[in-house]
N, C-alpha and C positions, 0 to 999 in steps of 0.2 A: 725978377726972374725967380720962379719956383725952383726948389732944390730937392733932390732925391739922394738919400744915403742908402746904399745897399751894403750890408755887412755879410760877409761870407765866412762862416766858421767851419764848414765842411770841406773835406779833401776833394780834389778834382775828379776822382774816379770812385765808382761804386754806386753813386746816385746821380740824378740830373741836377742837383742843387747848384753846383759850381757853374754849369753851363747856363742855367736859368738866371743866376745872379749876374753873370756877365751880359747875358742877353737883355735883361731888364735895365741894367745900368747904361749899356750902350744905346738901347732903344730910346730911353728917356732923353739922352743928350740930343737925339735927332728931333725931339719935339720941344726944343728951347728950354729944357731943364738944365740947371747946373747939376751934373751927375757925379757922384763920388762912389767909388767902389772901395770898400775897406776890407782887407784880408786879415783875419785873425784866427787864432787856434790853428787847426789843420788846414784852413783855407789858404795859408801862406804857400802851400805847395802848388797852388794854381799859378803862381808867378815864377816858379822855378824854371830856369833855362834848361833846354835840351830834354824835355819830357818825352818819354816813349810810352805811349798808351798801350803798346803791344796788343795783347789779346783781351784787353778789358772790355772792348766794345764801345769805348768812349773816345772822343777826340781830345787831343791836347789843347789847352786854352792859352798857352803862352803867347803864341803868335797873335791871337785875337786881342790879348791885353796890349801888346805892342802897337797894334794898328789902332786900337781905340783910345790909346793914351793921349792922342791929339784932341779927342772930343770930350773926354772925361778925365777926372782925376782918379788915380789909382794909388792907394796907400797900403802898406803892409806894417803890421805891428812888430816893432823891434823885439819886444819880449817874446812873442810867439816864434819869431825867426830863431832866436837863441834856443828856446825850448825844443824846437824841432831840428836842431843841428844845422841850421842854414845861416848864411850871412848875406849882406847886401850884394856881394859879388856873384851870388848864386841866382840873382833875379834877372828877369828880362828887362829890356830897356823901357823906360817910361813909368816904372814903379818906384815910389818914394817911400823910404822907411820912416816910421813915425813913432815917437816916444809916448804917444797917447794924447798929445796936445791937439792934433788935428781931429782926432776922433771926438774928443770932448767938445770942440767947437762945432763940428758937424752935427753931433747929436742935439746941440742946443739950437742950431739954426735951420736944420732941414725941415721942410714941410711934411715930407713923407720919409719913413724909415722902413726898409724891408730887411728881414734877417733870414738867411739861409744857413 
């Protein structure tokens, strides 16, 4: 089975990067890819519980991550969580914190890597 690693470094609001990262990772899983979405840097906010997009013009993606976690793997960088004042309890269901081990493995084994 081919695998896709999507790395999201950007926050969930302000650009379409987060939505596109989630869309590509979720879509690939529907085409028999092993799909991994890895949230790092400000991308960790994409998995934060209870997001309120308010007047940003963007949709919150937390619910999408929860729904897609059955079809793809979703990881968040522990170091980035700490740097942005978040902890594992702040994350939606289905997201796994990673110390970098999974990212290292995924970078070595994925046939395709997309970075947002």
